Structure formats: structure tokens, C-alpha cells
N, CA, C and O atoms as CSV, one atom per row, in Angstrom:
chain,resi,resn,atom,element,x,y,z
A,1,MET,N,N,44.239,100.560,135.692
A,1,MET,CA,C,45.255,100.904,136.269
A,1,MET,C,C,45.543,102.082,136.453
A,1,MET,O,O,45.656,102.962,135.600
A,2,LYS,N,N,45.740,102.191,138.118
A,2,LYS,CA,C,46.479,103.969,138.482
A,2,LYS,C,C,47.921,103.674,138.617
A,2,LYS,O,O,48.506,102.619,138.867
A,3,ILE,N,N,48.421,105.087,138.348
A,3,ILE,CA,C,50.157,105.244,138.413
A,3,ILE,C,C,49.768,106.169,139.943
A,3,ILE,O,O,49.030,107.118,140.205
A,4,GLN,N,N,50.624,105.380,140.650
A,4,GLN,CA,C,50.754,106.056,142.105
A,4,GLN,C,C,52.195,107.402,141.726
A,4,GLN,O,O,53.114,106.856,141.116
A,5,GLN,N,N,52.360,108.376,141.898
A,5,GLN,CA,C,53.519,109.209,142.157
A,5,GLN,C,C,54.332,108.867,143.579
A,5,GLN,O,O,53.640,108.991,144.590
A,6,ILE,N,N,55.354,108.560,143.722
A,6,ILE,CA,C,56.454,108.378,145.297
A,6,ILE,C,C,57.190,110.043,144.794
A,6,ILE,O,O,57.827,110.371,143.793
A,7,GLN,N,N,56.809,110.692,145.823
A,7,GLN,CA,C,57.978,111.954,145.754
A,7,GLN,C,C,59.236,111.830,147.097
A,7,GLN,O,O,59.065,111.681,148.307
A,8,THR,N,N,59.951,111.904,146.644
A,8,THR,CA,C,61.099,112.071,147.976
A,8,THR,C,C,62.134,113.313,147.652
A,8,THR,O,O,62.469,113.773,146.561
A,9,VAL,N,N,62.535,113.706,149.033
A,9,VAL,CA,C,63.418,114.714,148.800
A,9,VAL,C,C,64.663,114.392,148.618
A,9,VAL,O,O,65.125,113.532,149.368
A,10,ASN,N,N,65.381,114.885,147.761
A,10,ASN,CA,C,67.022,114.860,147.044
A,10,ASN,C,C,67.581,115.406,147.754
A,10,ASN,O,O,67.242,115.898,148.830
A,11,GLU,N,N,68.826,115.381,147.067
A,11,GLU,CA,C,70.207,116.271,147.810
A,11,GLU,C,C,69.793,117.540,147.649
A,11,GLU,O,O,69.755,118.228,148.670
A,12,ALA,N,N,69.428,118.095,146.481
A,12,ALA,CA,C,69.220,119.759,146.481
A,12,ALA,C,C,67.894,120.131,147.651
A,12,ALA,O,O,67.820,121.124,148.374
A,13,GLY,N,N,67.171,119.273,147.573
A,13,GLY,CA,C,65.761,119.720,148.614
A,13,GLY,C,C,66.680,119.254,150.435
A,13,GLY,O,O,66.346,119.713,151.527
A,14,LEU,N,N,67.547,118.495,150.230
A,14,LEU,CA,C,68.312,118.611,151.713
A,14,LEU,C,C,69.049,120.152,152.057
A,14,LEU,O,O,69.125,120.772,153.117
A,15,ASN,N,N,69.495,120.438,150.823
A,15,ASN,CA,C,70.250,122.024,150.767
A,15,ASN,C,C,69.596,122.804,151.201
A,15,ASN,O,O,70.012,123.560,152.080
A,16,GLN,N,N,68.106,122.875,150.616
A,16,GLN,CA,C,67.286,124.181,150.773
A,16,GLN,C,C,66.619,123.673,152.429
A,16,GLN,O,O,66.216,124.786,152.767
A,17,ILE,N,N,66.374,123.046,153.245
A,17,ILE,CA,C,66.303,122.682,153.876
A,17,ILE,C,C,67.257,123.028,154.876
A,17,ILE,O,O,66.660,123.549,155.818
A,18,LYS,N,N,68.306,122.970,155.046
A,18,LYS,CA,C,69.344,123.456,155.643
A,18,LYS,C,C,69.208,124.745,155.640
A,18,LYS,O,O,68.806,125.350,156.634
A,19,LYS,N,N,69.510,125.296,154.580
A,19,LYS,CA,C,69.445,126.998,154.100
A,19,LYS,C,C,68.444,127.586,154.991
A,19,LYS,O,O,68.721,128.587,155.651
A,20,PHE,N,N,67.011,126.882,155.063
A,20,PHE,CA,C,65.726,127.485,155.441
A,20,PHE,C,C,66.163,127.428,157.287
A,20,PHE,O,O,66.044,128.509,157.863
A,21,LEU,N,N,66.684,126.106,158.224
A,21,LEU,CA,C,67.065,126.441,158.953
A,21,LEU,C,C,68.118,127.072,159.591
A,21,LEU,O,O,68.007,127.513,160.735
A,22,ALA,N,N,69.259,127.158,158.851
A,22,ALA,CA,C,70.136,127.882,159.105
A,22,ALA,C,C,69.370,129.702,159.237
A,22,ALA,O,O,69.580,130.320,160.281
A,23,ALA,N,N,68.778,130.174,158.435
A,23,ALA,CA,C,68.031,131.245,158.565
A,23,ALA,C,C,67.124,131.514,159.857
A,23,ALA,O,O,67.269,132.479,160.608
A,24,HIS,N,N,66.093,130.430,160.003
A,24,HIS,CA,C,64.983,130.701,160.885
A,24,HIS,C,C,65.282,129.836,162.084
A,24,HIS,O,O,64.513,130.132,162.999
A,25,HIS,N,N,66.085,128.919,162.395
A,25,HIS,CA,C,65.999,128.116,163.903
A,25,HIS,C,C,66.779,128.434,164.505
A,25,HIS,O,O,67.908,128.411,164.016
A,26,LYS,N,N,66.595,128.891,165.854
A,26,LYS,CA,C,67.620,129.189,166.610
A,26,LYS,C,C,69.186,128.780,166.595
A,26,LYS,O,O,70.167,129.524,166.602
A,27,GLN,N,N,69.113,127.327,166.571
A,27,GLN,CA,C,70.347,126.570,166.439
A,27,GLN,C,C,71.103,126.591,165.215
A,27,GLN,O,O,72.147,125.977,164.995
A,28,GLY,N,N,70.587,127.219,164.579
A,28,GLY,CA,C,71.441,127.433,163.149
A,28,GLY,C,C,71.634,126.246,162.241
A,28,GLY,O,O,71.343,125.074,162.478
A,29,GLY,N,N,72.250,126.833,161.013
A,29,GLY,CA,C,71.995,125.630,160.042
A,29,GLY,C,C,73.167,124.746,160.403
A,29,GLY,O,O,73.185,123.700,159.755
A,30,ASP,N,N,73.980,124.874,161.123
A,30,ASP,CA,C,75.483,123.960,161.546
A,30,ASP,C,C,74.971,122.935,162.456
A,30,ASP,O,O,75.681,121.938,162.586
A,31,HIS,N,N,73.909,122.989,163.089
A,31,HIS,CA,C,73.724,122.257,164.863
A,31,HIS,C,C,73.136,121.333,163.947
A,31,HIS,O,O,73.274,120.235,164.485
A,32,PHE,N,N,72.460,121.161,162.674
A,32,PHE,CA,C,71.719,120.013,162.115
A,32,PHE,C,C,72.891,118.940,161.273
A,32,PHE,O,O,73.639,119.202,160.330
A,33,THR,N,N,72.779,118.208,161.712
A,33,THR,CA,C,73.413,116.718,161.188
A,33,THR,C,C,72.608,116.259,159.883
A,33,THR,O,O,71.421,116.477,159.640
A,34,ARG,N,N,73.709,115.449,158.962
A,34,ARG,CA,C,72.456,115.156,157.936
A,34,ARG,C,C,71.503,114.358,158.552
A,34,ARG,O,O,70.440,114.577,157.971
A,35,GLU,N,N,71.349,113.551,159.427
A,35,GLU,CA,C,70.603,112.391,159.861
A,35,GLU,C,C,69.418,113.468,160.206
A,35,GLU,O,O,68.352,113.172,159.668
A,36,MET,N,N,69.392,114.879,161.142
A,36,MET,CA,C,68.877,115.575,161.233
A,36,MET,C,C,67.867,116.096,160.150
A,36,MET,O,O,66.651,116.233,160.282
A,37,LEU,N,N,68.686,116.369,158.991
A,37,LEU,CA,C,67.908,117.236,158.401
A,37,LEU,C,C,67.071,116.105,157.005
A,37,LEU,O,O,66.231,116.391,156.153
A,38,GLN,N,N,67.776,114.822,157.315
A,38,GLN,CA,C,66.950,113.814,156.430
A,38,GLN,C,C,65.655,113.711,157.689
A,38,GLN,O,O,64.576,114.020,157.184
A,39,ALA,N,N,65.580,113.481,158.643
A,39,ALA,CA,C,64.588,113.507,159.688
A,39,ALA,C,C,63.230,114.539,158.896
A,39,ALA,O,O,62.067,114.291,158.578
A,40,TRP,N,N,64.099,115.746,158.810
A,40,TRP,CA,C,63.263,116.982,158.509
A,40,TRP,C,C,62.516,116.774,157.009
A,40,TRP,O,O,61.321,116.928,156.753
A,41,ALA,N,N,63.473,116.423,156.212
A,41,ALA,CA,C,62.950,115.413,154.824
A,41,ALA,C,C,61.612,114.826,154.733
A,41,ALA,O,O,60.599,115.195,154.139
A,42,ALA,N,N,61.944,113.530,155.684
A,42,ALA,CA,C,60.833,112.665,155.836
A,42,ALA,C,C,59.589,113.293,156.451
A,42,ALA,O,O,58.485,112.763,156.323
A,43,ASP,N,N,59.827,114.716,157.291
A,43,ASP,CA,C,58.712,115.499,157.513
A,43,ASP,C,C,57.742,116.145,156.334
A,43,ASP,O,O,56.511,116.122,156.349
A,44,ALA,N,N,58.472,116.651,155.445
A,44,ALA,CA,C,58.113,117.141,154.250
A,44,ALA,C,C,57.756,115.947,153.231
A,44,ALA,O,O,56.818,116.244,152.491
A,45,GLU,N,N,58.098,115.127,153.101
A,45,GLU,CA,C,57.499,113.552,152.445
A,45,GLU,C,C,56.333,113.411,153.188
A,45,GLU,O,O,55.369,113.647,152.460
A,46,PHE,N,N,55.972,113.103,154.428
A,46,PHE,CA,C,54.863,112.696,154.784
A,46,PHE,C,C,53.836,114.065,154.366
A,46,PHE,O,O,52.755,113.811,153.835
A,47,SER,N,N,54.177,115.341,154.598
A,47,SER,CA,C,53.146,116.326,154.062
A,47,SER,C,C,52.691,116.065,152.467
A,47,SER,O,O,51.561,116.084,151.980
A,48,LEU,N,N,53.882,115.835,151.890
A,48,LEU,CA,C,53.062,115.049,150.579
A,48,LEU,C,C,52.051,113.704,150.562
A,48,LEU,O,O,50.991,113.474,149.981
A,49,THR,N,N,52.678,113.129,151.246
A,49,THR,CA,C,51.346,111.679,151.541
A,49,THR,C,C,50.261,112.355,151.869
A,49,THR,O,O,49.337,111.855,151.228
A,50,GLU,N,N,49.827,113.341,152.613
A,50,GLU,CA,C,48.823,114.029,153.004
A,50,GLU,C,C,48.241,114.827,151.887
A,50,GLU,O,O,47.229,115.450,152.207
A,51,GLY,N,N,48.487,114.907,151.119
A,51,GLY,CA,C,48.055,115.766,150.054
A,51,GLY,C,C,48.595,117.296,149.602
A,51,GLY,O,O,48.388,117.915,148.559
A,52,ASN,N,N,49.358,117.653,150.783
A,52,ASN,CA,C,49.661,119.132,150.894
A,52,ASN,C,C,51.229,119.301,149.834
A,52,ASN,O,O,51.650,118.587,148.924
A,53,GLY,N,N,51.622,120.207,150.278
A,53,GLY,CA,C,53.138,120.324,149.489
A,53,GLY,C,C,54.063,119.789,150.517
A,53,GLY,O,O,53.825,119.663,151.719
A,54,ALA,N,N,55.312,119.449,149.784
A,54,ALA,CA,C,56.521,119.257,150.843
A,54,ALA,C,C,56.966,120.416,151.787
A,54,ALA,O,O,57.796,121.316,151.658
A,55,SER,N,N,56.023,120.026,152.880
A,55,SER,CA,C,56.594,121.507,153.562
A,55,SER,C,C,56.882,121.023,154.813
A,55,SER,O,O,56.357,119.962,155.152
A,56,ILE,N,N,57.831,121.770,155.780
A,56,ILE,CA,C,58.167,121.648,157.288
A,56,ILE,C,C,57.921,122.964,158.132
A,56,ILE,O,O,57.854,124.113,157.696
A,57,GLU,N,N,57.816,122.581,159.294
A,57,GLU,CA,C,57.240,123.876,159.892
A,57,GLU,C,C,58.683,124.146,161.295
A,57,GLU,O,O,59.315,123.189,161.741
A,58,ILE,N,N,58.854,125.178,161.617
A,58,ILE,CA,C,59.756,125.322,162.653
A,58,ILE,C,C,58.602,125.790,163.692
A,58,ILE,O,O,57.724,126.573,163.329
A,59,ARG,N,N,58.647,125.346,164.800
A,59,ARG,CA,C,57.520,126.035,166.060
A,59,ARG,C,C,58.000,127.150,166.466
A,59,ARG,O,O,59.226,127.228,166.389
A,60,SER,N,N,57.480,127.999,166.852
A,60,SER,CA,C,57.549,129.191,167.550
A,60,SER,C,C,58.401,129.472,168.391
A,60,SER,O,O,58.926,130.584,168.458
A,61,TRP,N,N,58.740,128.228,169.377
A,61,TRP,CA,C,59.863,128.365,170.444
A,61,TRP,C,C,60.858,128.152,169.735
A,61,TRP,O,O,61.775,128.934,169.986
A,62,ASP,N,N,61.132,127.216,168.729
A,62,ASP,CA,C,62.505,127.423,168.117
A,62,ASP,C,C,62.807,128.133,167.256
A,62,ASP,O,O,63.970,128.103,166.854
A,63,SER,N,N,61.987,128.898,166.754
A,63,SER,CA,C,62.312,129.969,165.834
A,63,SER,C,C,62.951,131.120,166.331
A,63,SER,O,O,62.637,131.634,167.405
A,64,SER,N,N,64.010,131.626,165.442
A,64,SER,CA,C,64.790,132.769,166.018
A,64,SER,C,C,64.118,133.937,166.109
A,64,SER,O,O,64.468,134.750,166.965
A,65,ASN,N,N,62.933,134.242,165.157
A,65,ASN,CA,C,62.260,135.354,165.794
A,65,ASN,C,C,60.789,134.907,166.074
A,65,ASN,O,O,59.728,135.178,165.512
A,66,ASN,N,N,61.101,134.141,167.120
A,66,ASN,CA,C,59.992,133.486,168.076
A,66,ASN,C,C,58.305,133.200,167.120
A,66,ASN,O,O,57.262,132.951,167.725
A,67,ARG,N,N,58.352,133.260,166.295
A,67,ARG,CA,C,57.044,132.699,165.715
A,67,ARG,C,C,57.581,131.451,164.670
A,67,ARG,O,O,58.745,131.122,164.443
A,68,ALA,N,N,56.562,130.989,164.224
A,68,ALA,CA,C,56.239,129.627,163.283
A,68,ALA,C,C,56.646,130.310,161.850
A,68,ALA,O,O,56.231,131.377,161.398
A,69,GLU,N,N,57.667,129.305,161.211
A,69,GLU,CA,C,57.773,129.248,160.227
A,69,GLU,C,C,58.068,128.161,159.479
A,69,GLU,O,O,58.889,127.253,159.608
A,70,THR,N,N,57.089,128.472,158.519
A,70,THR,CA,C,57.231,127.273,156.965
A,70,THR,C,C,57.810,127.264,155.802
A,70,THR,O,O,57.666,128.162,154.972
A,71,PHE,N,N,58.435,126.363,155.663
A,71,PHE,CA,C,59.034,126.022,154.073
A,71,PHE,C,C,58.418,124.849,153.309
A,71,PHE,O,O,57.842,123.898,153.838
A,72,THR,N,N,58.592,125.016,152.130
A,72,THR,CA,C,58.073,124.109,151.238
A,72,THR,C,C,59.213,123.823,150.381
A,72,THR,O,O,59.654,124.859,149.883
A,73,VAL,N,N,59.708,122.992,150.111
A,73,VAL,CA,C,60.668,122.094,149.297
A,73,VAL,C,C,60.443,122.235,147.585
A,73,VAL,O,O,59.837,121.442,146.864
A,74,SER,N,N,61.066,123.383,147.226
A,74,SER,CA,C,60.506,123.469,145.756
A,74,SER,C,C,60.550,121.852,145.096
A,74,SER,O,O,60.714,120.769,145.656
A,75,LEU,N,N,60.282,122.283,143.371
A,75,LEU,CA,C,60.037,120.843,142.776
A,75,LEU,C,C,61.696,120.779,142.371
A,75,LEU,O,O,61.831,119.566,142.206
A,76,GLU,N,N,62.770,121.268,142.167
A,76,GLU,CA,C,63.738,120.948,142.259
A,76,GLU,C,C,64.612,120.002,143.213
A,76,GLU,O,O,65.552,119.227,143.037
A,77,GLY,N,N,63.847,120.439,144.317
A,77,GLY,CA,C,64.323,119.651,145.536
A,77,GLY,C,C,63.657,118.213,145.755
A,77,GLY,O,O,63.824,117.629,146.826
A,78,LEU,N,N,62.802,117.579,144.586
A,78,LEU,CA,C,62.175,116.356,144.642
A,78,LEU,C,C,62.596,115.630,143.436
A,78,LEU,O,O,63.256,116.070,142.495
A,79,ASP,N,N,61.956,114.060,143.658
A,79,ASP,CA,C,62.136,113.454,142.645
A,79,ASP,C,C,61.423,112.596,143.054
A,79,ASP,O,O,61.240,112.222,144.213
A,80,TYR,N,N,60.748,112.054,141.584
A,80,TYR,CA,C,59.740,111.518,141.556
A,80,TYR,C,C,59.868,110.000,140.741
A,80,TYR,O,O,60.580,109.571,139.833
A,81,GLU,N,N,58.817,109.469,141.554
A,81,GLU,CA,C,58.857,107.778,140.789
A,81,GLU,C,C,57.487,107.103,140.704
A,81,GLU,O,O,56.769,106.738,141.634
A,82,GLY,N,N,57.321,107.034,139.640
A,82,GLY,CA,C,55.993,106.452,139.448
A,82,GLY,C,C,55.679,104.819,139.574
A,82,GLY,O,O,56.369,104.002,138.964
A,83,LEU,N,N,54.811,104.515,140.241
A,83,LEU,CA,C,54.417,103.053,140.598
A,83,LEU,C,C,53.062,102.695,140.135
A,83,LEU,O,O,52.058,103.239,140.595
A,84,ALA,N,N,53.028,101.689,139.135
A,84,ALA,CA,C,51.455,101.242,138.911
A,84,ALA,C,C,51.103,100.221,139.773
A,84,ALA,O,O,51.650,99.186,140.154
A,85,LYS,N,N,49.870,100.869,140.019
A,85,LYS,CA,C,49.035,100.222,140.961
A,85,LYS,C,C,47.873,99.592,140.648
A,85,LYS,O,O,46.949,100.183,140.089
A,86,SER,N,N,47.841,98.628,140.907
A,86,SER,CA,C,46.341,98.016,140.436
A,86,SER,C,C,44.987,98.518,140.608
A,86,SER,O,O,45.033,99.535,141.299
A,87,ASN,N,N,43.823,98.228,140.269
A,87,ASN,CA,C,42.627,99.026,140.660
A,87,ASN,C,C,42.083,97.439,141.190
A,87,ASN,O,O,42.090,96.344,140.629
A,88,SER,N,N,41.750,97.766,142.158
A,88,SER,CA,C,41.129,96.322,143.093
A,88,SER,C,C,39.777,96.449,142.282
A,88,SER,O,O,39.323,95.305,142.263
A,89,SER,N,N,38.906,97.302,141.595
A,89,SER,CA,C,37.906,96.851,141.209
A,89,SER,C,C,37.620,95.962,139.902
A,89,SER,O,O,36.501,95.496,139.687
A,90,ASN,N,N,39.000,95.707,138.822
A,90,ASN,CA,C,39.472,94.842,138.094
A,90,ASN,C,C,39.876,93.309,138.508
A,90,ASN,O,O,40.194,92.321,137.846
A,91,LEU,N,N,39.714,93.571,139.941
A,91,LEU,CA,C,40.116,91.425,140.483
A,91,LEU,C,C,38.838,91.071,140.439
A,91,LEU,O,O,38.512,89.908,140.679
């Protein structure tokens, strides 16, 4: 049996994303609603499912310095949940 870990962005992670956007996005941090921050968090979670870090990217045209900016949510900003997954070869 294999254990699959599900990682989700928690409240601390949402705060990290908001600070990053405030510092690097043309719109500033106050522009982003909770729902918008959760959409950014979903992008970070998708990055994790692809085998990468919990990363997001601001495109160059949305960045306050006109170049792409990336950010990775720290471990403190992620929650982990282990799920048992049966091995198909044992069926």
C-alpha cells in the first residue's frame, strides 16, 4: 500500500501570497480579495501535483518591475494530509 500526501495552502500560505503580491504585483496587495488569493493558492497546489514546489508566477506585464516574478510558499504555509492508496498490482 502506498501513502499519497495531499498538500494544501493554509492561512499562513495565503498571507505569504498576499505579501508577495503586495510587493511585486502592479495592482498591489489590497486589490486581491480572499477568493482571488485562493485562486493563486490553487495555482501553487497545482504546481505541487506536477512535482514542483508550491510556486506561483506573476507575468512580466503584471509585475511592478516589468519582469516575471516567482514565489514559492514555505513549508509553514502548507498543510499535509496522508491518504492510503492501494497498490493496483495487489488486486
